[in-house]
Structures are given as C-alpha cells and as structure tokens.
C-alpha positions in Angstrom: 147.1 -20.5 -9.9 145.8 -16.9 -10.4 142.3 -18.1 -11.7 141.4 -19.5 -8.3 139.0 -17.7 -5.9 140.3 -15.2 -3.4 140.1 -17.7 -0.6 141.9 -20.6 -2.3 145.1 -21.9 -0.8 147.3 -25.0 -1.1 148.2 -26.4 2.3 150.1 -29.6 2.7 149.4 -30.4 -0.9 145.6 -30.0 -0.6 143.5 -27.4 -2.4 141.7 -25.4 0.3 138.6 -23.2 -0.5 137.8 -20.7 2.2 139.8 -22.9 4.6 138.0 -26.1 3.7 139.8 -28.9 1.8 138.1 -29.2 -1.6 138.2 -33.0 -1.5 136.2 -32.8 1.8 133.5 -30.8 0.1 133.3 -33.4 -2.6 133.0 -36.2 0.0 130.3 -34.3 1.9 128.2 -33.0 -0.9 129.1 -35.3 -3.9 130.3 -34.4 -7.3 130.0 -32.7 -9.7 129.7 -29.8 -7.3 129.6 -26.1 -7.8 131.5 -24.3 -5.1 131.2 -20.4 -4.8 133.5 -18.3 -2.7 131.6 -15.6 -0.9 134.7 -13.6 -0.3 135.4 -13.4 -4.0 131.9 -12.4 -4.8 132.0 -9.6 -2.2 135.4 -8.3 -3.4 134.6 -8.3 -7.1 131.2 -6.7 -6.7 132.6 -4.0 -4.4 135.3 -3.3 -7.1 132.6 -2.1 -9.4 131.1 0.1 -6.9 134.5 1.6 -6.1 135.3 2.1 -9.8 131.9 3.8 -10.5 132.6 6.3 -7.7 135.1 7.9 -10.1 132.3 9.1 -12.4 131.4 12.7 -11.6 127.7 12.0 -12.0 125.3 9.3 -10.7 126.4 5.8 -11.6 125.5 2.2 -10.5 126.1 -1.4 -11.5 123.5 -4.1 -12.0 124.5 -7.7 -11.9 123.8 -9.7 -15.1 121.8 -12.6 -13.6 122.2 -14.7 -16.8 125.8 -15.2 -15.6 124.6 -17.0 -12.5 121.1 -16.9 -11.1 121.8 -19.0 -8.0 119.9 -17.2 -5.3 122.7 -17.4 -2.7 125.2 -15.9 -5.2 122.8 -13.1 -6.0 122.2 -12.3 -2.4 126.0 -11.9 -1.8 126.2 -9.5 -4.9 123.1 -7.5 -4.0 124.4 -7.0 -0.4 127.3 -5.0 -2.0 124.8 -2.5 -3.4 124.3 -3.8 -6.9 121.0 -4.1 -8.7 119.9 -6.8 -11.0 119.9 -7.2 -14.8 117.3 -9.8 -15.6 116.1 -11.3 -18.9 113.2 -13.4 -18.1 110.3 -13.9 -15.5 112.4 -16.6 -13.9 115.5 -14.4 -13.4 113.3 -11.7 -12.0 111.8 -14.1 -9.5 115.3 -15.3 -8.5 116.5 -11.7 -8.0 113.5 -10.8 -5.9 114.0 -13.9 -3.8 117.6 -12.9 -3.3 116.6 -9.5 -1.9 117.2 -7.5 -5.0 115.6 -4.0 -4.9 113.0 -3.7 -7.7 113.8 -0.1 -8.4 117.4 -1.0 -9.3 116.4 -3.8 -11.7 117.0 -3.6 -15.4 114.8 -5.9 -17.6 116.3 -7.1 -20.9 115.3 -9.6 -23.6 115.0 -9.5 -27.4 111.5 -11.2 -27.3 109.9 -10.6 -23.9 106.7 -12.4 -23.3 103.7 -10.6 -21.8 104.4 -12.6 -18.7 108.0 -11.3 -18.6 106.8 -7.7 -18.9 103.8 -8.0 -16.6 105.8 -9.5 -13.8 108.5 -6.8 -14.2 105.8 -4.0 -14.1 104.0 -5.6 -11.1 107.4 -5.9 -9.3 108.1 -2.2 -9.9 111.2 -2.8 -12.0 113.1 0.4 -12.4 113.9 0.1 -16.1 112.7 -2.0 -19.1 115.0 -2.0 -22.1 113.0 -2.0 -25.3 114.6 -4.2 -27.9 112.2 -3.8 -30.8 109.7 -1.2 -32.0 106.7 -3.4 -31.3 107.7 -3.7 -27.7 106.8 -0.2 -27.0 103.1 -0.9 -27.5 103.5 -4.1 -25.5 104.9 -2.4 -22.5 102.5 0.6 -22.9 99.5 -1.9 -22.7 100.7 -3.7 -19.7 101.7 -0.6 -17.8 98.2 0.8 -18.6 96.7 -2.3 -17.1 98.5 -1.6 -13.8 97.9 2.2 -13.9 101.6 3.0 -13.8 104.2 4.9 -15.9 107.0 2.5 -16.7 110.5 3.9 -17.3 112.1 2.5 -20.4 115.4 2.7 -22.4 116.0 1.7 -25.9 118.7 -0.7 -26.9 120.8 0.6 -29.9 123.1 -1.4 -32.0 126.3 0.6 -32.8 127.7 -1.7 -35.6 130.9 -2.1 -33.6 132.4 -5.7 -33.6 134.1 -6.6 -30.4 137.2 -9.0 -30.5 135.6 -12.1 -28.9 134.0 -15.4 -29.9 131.5 -14.9 -32.8 128.7 -16.4 -30.8 128.9 -13.8 -28.0 129.3 -10.6 -30.2 126.1 -8.6 -29.8 126.8 -5.1 -31.2 127.3 -5.8 -34.9 124.9 -4.7 -37.6 123.3 -8.2 -38.0 122.9 -8.8 -34.3 119.5 -10.1 -33.2 119.6 -7.6 -30.4 118.6 -4.0 -30.4 117.7 -1.5 -33.0 119.7 0.2 -35.8 120.4 3.8 -34.9 117.6 5.4 -36.9 115.0 3.0 -35.6 116.2 3.5 -32.0 115.9 7.3 -32.4 112.4 6.7 -33.8 111.6 4.5 -30.8 112.6 7.2 -28.3 110.4 9.7 -30.1 107.5 7.2 -30.2 107.9 6.5 -26.5 107.5 10.2 -25.7 103.9 10.0 -27.1 102.8 7.0 -25.1 101.2 8.1 -21.8 102.4 5.1 -19.7 106.0 5.2 -20.8 108.8 7.4 -19.6 111.7 7.2 -22.1 114.9 7.4 -20.0 117.8 6.8 -22.3 119.9 4.4 -24.4 121.4 1.0 -23.8 124.2 -0.7 -25.7 125.9 -4.1 -25.2 128.5 -5.2 -27.6 129.4 -8.6 -26.4 131.0 -10.8 -23.7 134.5 -11.8 -22.8 135.9 -8.4 -24.0 139.4 -7.8 -22.7 140.3 -4.6 -24.7 139.3 -1.3 -22.9 139.7 0.5 -26.2 136.6 -1.4 -27.5 134.5 0.2 -24.7 136.0 3.6 -25.3 135.0 3.4 -29.0 131.5 2.5 -28.1 131.4 5.5 -25.7 132.8 7.9 -28.3 130.1 6.7 -30.7 127.3 7.2 -28.3 128.5 10.7 -27.2 128.7 11.7 -30.9 125.2 10.3 -31.5 123.7 12.1 -28.4 125.4 15.4 -29.5 124.3 15.1 -33.2 120.7 14.4 -32.4 120.2 16.7 -29.5 119.7 14.0 -26.9 121.6 15.6 -24.1 118.5 15.7 -21.9 118.4 11.9 -21.7 118.9 11.0 -18.1 120.4 7.6 -18.5 123.2 5.9 -20.5 123.7 2.1 -20.0 127.0 0.7 -21.4 126.1 -2.9 -20.8 128.7 -5.4 -19.6 130.9 -8.1 -21.1 134.1 -7.5 -19.1 136.5 -10.4 -19.8 138.0 -12.7 -17.3 140.7 -15.4 -17.3 139.5 -18.9 -17.3 143.0 -20.4 -17.4 146.5 -19.3 -16.8 146.9 -18.7 -20.6 144.3 -15.9 -20.6 144.2 -12.3 -19.4 141.4 -10.4 -17.9 140.2 -6.8 -18.1 141.3 -5.6 -14.6 138.6 -4.2 -12.3 138.5 -1.6 -10.8 141.3 0.1 -12.9 139.8 -0.5 -16.4 136.3 0.4 -15.3 137.5 3.6 -13.6 139.3 4.5 -16.8 136.2 3.8 -18.9 133.8 6.0 -16.8 136.3 8.8 -16.7 136.6 8.6 -20.5 132.8 8.8 -20.9 132.7 11.8 -18.6 135.5 13.6 -20.5 133.8 13.1 -23.8 130.4 14.3 -22.6 132.0 17.4 -21.0 134.0 18.1 -24.1 130.7 18.2 -26.1 129.1 20.5 -23.6 126.6 17.8 -22.6 125.2 17.1 -19.1 126.3 13.9 -17.4 123.5 11.3 -17.5 123.2 8.5 -14.9 125.7 5.8 -16.0 124.9 2.1 -15.8 127.2 -0.9 -16.1 126.0 -4.6 -16.2 128.8 -6.9 -15.0 128.1 -10.6 -14.6 130.9 -13.0 -15.5 133.5 -10.6 -14.2 132.0 -10.9 -10.7 130.7 -14.5 -10.6 133.2 -16.2 -12.9 136.3 -16.2 -10.7 134.2 -17.0 -7.6 133.3 -20.4 -8.8 135.1 -23.8 -8.8 133.6 -27.1 -10.1 134.6 -30.3 -8.5 134.6 -33.6 -10.3 135.5 -37.2 -9.5 137.7 -39.0 -12.0 136.4 -42.3 -13.3 137.7 -44.0 -16.5 141.3 -43.4 -17.6 142.5 -44.7 -21.0 144.9 -43.9 -23.8 143.9 -44.0 -27.5 145.7 -45.2 -30.6 146.1 -41.6 -31.6 148.2 -40.8 -28.5 145.6 -39.0 -26.3 145.2 -40.0 -22.7 141.7 -39.4 -21.4 140.6 -39.0 -17.9 136.8 -39.0 -17.7 134.9 -37.2 -15.0 131.4 -37.6 -13.7 130.1 -34.4 -15.3 130.8 -32.6 -18.5 128.9 -30.5 -21.0 125.7 -30.8 -19.0 127.2 -28.8 -16.1 129.6 -26.6 -18.2 128.7 -26.3 -21.9 131.2 -23.6 -22.7 134.0 -25.8 -23.9 131.6 -27.5 -26.4 129.9 -24.3 -27.4 132.8 -21.8 -27.6 136.0 -23.8 -27.3 136.5 -22.3 -23.9 139.7 -23.2 -22.2 140.0 -24.3 -18.5 142.7 -25.5 -16.2 142.4 -28.4 -13.6 144.0 -29.2 -10.2 144.1 -32.5 -8.5 142.6 -31.5 -5.1 144.7 -33.7 -2.8 148.0 -33.5 -4.8 147.8 -29.8 -5.8 151.5 -29.2 -5.6 152.8 -32.5 -7.1 154.7 -32.0 -10.3 152.9 -32.9 -13.5 153.8 -36.1 -15.2 151.2 -36.7 -17.8 149.2 -34.7 -20.3 145.5 -35.5 -20.1 142.4 -34.6 -22.0 139.6 -34.2 -19.4 136.5 -35.8 -20.9 132.9 -35.7 -19.8 130.6 -38.6 -19.5 128.1 -37.6 -22.2 127.4 -39.2 -25.6 129.2 -36.5 -27.7 132.7 -36.5 -29.0 132.6 -32.8 -28.3 132.1 -33.4 -24.5 135.7 -32.6 -23.6 136.1 -30.0 -20.8 139.9 -29.6 -21.3 141.7 -30.6 -24.5 145.2 -30.9 -22.8 146.4 -30.3 -19.2 149.5 -31.4 -17.5 148.8 -33.2 -14.2 150.2 -35.6 -11.8 149.4 -39.2 -12.7 145.7 -39.5 -12.2 143.8 -42.4 -10.5 140.2 -43.3 -10.5 138.6 -41.6 -7.6 140.8 -38.5 -7.7 138.9 -35.2 -7.2 139.6 -32.5 -9.8 138.8 -28.8 -9.5 138.2 -26.6 -12.5 138.5 -22.9 -11.6 136.7 -19.9 -13.0 133.4 -21.7 -13.5 131.2 -19.3 -11.5 129.6 -17.9 -14.6 127.7 -19.5 -17.5 128.1 -23.0 -16.1 125.2 -23.5 -13.7 123.1 -21.0 -15.6 123.5 -22.8 -18.9 123.5 -26.4 -17.4 121.2 -29.0 -18.9 120.1 -32.5 -18.1 121.5 -34.1 -21.2 121.4 -37.9 -21.0 119.1 -37.3 -18.1 122.0 -36.5 -15.8 120.7 -34.4 -12.8 122.2 -31.0 -12.4 124.8 -30.5 -9.6 124.4 -29.2 -6.1 125.9 -25.9 -5.2 127.7 -24.9 -2.0 128.7 -21.4 -0.7 132.0 -21.3 1.3 133.1 -18.5 3.6 135.4 -18.3 6.6 135.9 -22.1 7.0 132.1 -22.9 6.7 130.3 -24.5 3.8 126.5 -24.0 3.2 124.4 -25.9 0.7 122.8 -23.3 -1.6 121.2 -25.6 -4.1 120.2 -29.2 -3.7 121.4 -31.8 -6.3 118.7 -32.8 -8.8 117.6 -36.4 -8.8 116.6 -38.8 -11.5 113.2 -39.1 -9.7 112.8 -35.4 -9.9 113.5 -35.4 -13.6 111.0 -38.1 -14.3 108.4 -36.4 -12.1 107.7 -34.1 -15.1 106.6 -37.1 -17.2 102.9 -37.8 -17.6 
C-alpha cells in the first residue's frame, strides 16, 4: 500500500512500522493512537530542501504547523533545515519549544490578536504576513513598543480557483484571506511610511490538496506579471505558500516531491529572468505533504453489525474527534487489519466512529478480511490535519502520539483523560 510511511512493511502477515508490529504499539500505548514515522518526516522534509536548491536565488521552506503542531514532529522537520509557518500564539510556542529558529518563522492569520503579534515580535519572528490593511497599524504599534523594526509581507489574493475541495480553496476573489491586488499594493506603499515596519514582499496561498502543477505555474505567472507591471522588482521576497496534495488512499494521486517543486521553482526563475527582474528570495510552506504520509492512526474494532440497507459497519474506538476530515471534506482513507495485513478481503465494511453523528464514518466502504471485535485497524496518511483538528466531542479524550524510528517507539504526547477534561470545569 503506497500510502503507508517509508518504514512500513508487512512481515508474517503483520503490519510493521519502523520495525515494530503495529498491534504491539496499540497494546502498549492504547488506541486510538497517532503513530508518526521519523524516517518519513526526515525524507519528505529533505525533499523540499533538495528541490529548492534548484532555484538560482535564495530559497527556503517553512513547515505549516497547522498541519501538525506535535512538538516531536516539528523537531524532526526543523532538524532538516526548515523554518516554521505559524498562525497563532500557540503554534508559535510549539515551534519554539521544538527548536524552531525565530528568524526563519513566518507568522500568518487573517485575524491576529495583539497577543499573537506581540509574542511573534518578542520572539524575533523573521516575517509577519499582513492579511488586512488595519493590521499594518497593529503590527507597527506592537513593534514600536519593543523598539524593533518588524519585517512584513502582504498577502495578496490572485482570484485563481484551485481544483480542490471548496472548503480549502483560499485564492479566489471571495476568500476571507488576503487583500485584493489594488489593496495589497496600497498596503505595501503604506508599510513603507511606517517607521517600525520593513515591507519585504508578497505572499500568496491558493488552497490545500492541490495536485496540478499547472495551478502553481499560473499563480507564478500572475505574480511575475503583477511585479513587472507595477515596478516591484526590488521586493526581496516572494512567498508562494503551500498546499501540495498527497494521496490518502490508493485511489488518489499526489503532487510528487521533489520533481514537481523543482519544476515550479525553475518556472518562477525563468519567468522572472524573461521579464528582466531580479530573483527574490523564494519561500514555500509545505505542511500536509511532509507530515501526512508520515502518520498512521491505530484503532480497535468494537461493534460489528449489518443494516437492513445492506451496509456492514465495523465501529472503532475513535472517529471524527481524532480525524474530522471525512466528516468535513468527504476525505477518503484506506484501512489495514494490523495482524492480518496480507489476508485476502472477504467483506466490504463501512468503518464508523463512536460519536453521536450519522456523519461519523471514517471510511464509507473498504474491502477487508472478516473483522472481529478486538482487531486493530490502521488508517494511513493521517499525519496531517488529524491531531491538529482533533476535538473532545462527546468528552472523548484526545489520543496519545508515538514516534517510531529504527525499531524503537517513543511516547510524544500523553493521552488525555476524562479527569483532565473535567479539570477545566468550575
């Protein structure tokens, strides 16, 4: 199964993750359980660094912490030379705890609080991306308090609609993110006049789960034309965002890294050179494309039943609280029976969660060997936007997380407890 982490193998019918039987991880740490493969994180992060070396100017990648802000995951990614893309005070704190270098951090958010900005400025964040005109004065005031000059970029909305789910398209004309081109240009000019701001460039992000390289090339062409038309060639930075799509199941394809990213950065360079423009520093913001394939979620099967309508459900001990993507976006996943991974399938199951929603179905239909209560299932490609979007719906505590590498497992996040959830009550 090509959506499994790099270290995954099937040996004697058992799914192995970094040399450890997946079912043994479930027995030791409990389920639901997030399992992250360090080897996959390293390889996929390094692939971006390798691809960006093809750009003839300065270039770097910052990991989108919204995809997965688990400190142990971030530490693996930062060790490969990536910076951090953070959107809140909390993500900033996680990135710093993981050893992220402040000067490599990019701070996002369409409605940053004073606390978000103040902590970023105090940390020495290398770039704050301004998302609305009023934010200029907000950053200026906070930077003045600290007596620093804060480097900023302006997020511009190109009006380009990516071919992805409607809820994760961000570059269209009605997006809540960024500024229309005339307003973005005005914001750059206004930033020039503020003594505690240093306008550095433009940022664009058109969405997530994009699998067509041509979409990125269209955005690059649009930006280069805008820069040329408005005499912005002296801007030192251009941030193309992220959103590189991955496969969550065998039925999906992914945008291959590093080949697609190398093609993109060379395309940007060629267009800039053709217009007689200097090469700005180029930034990319991968998140899912690094963390997604590194993660597997383990569940224990409980109730199994067939309906009058012909659907056979196998219910697991998690669901939309630990992975809301199927309920939110209709995301498709696969499943593996951990101790019978190479047995032939015999039955089509819907894998249901335990929550009080009809929409709490992780997989609508998957062919598996006959399931029994107590079986451990693995759902691959859950390293992004599962843990980071998890909730405690029905007061179900969030799962533990384990890092696996070279035959060893390390607890990275403790499992929440019901007592811990109730500790917030007064």
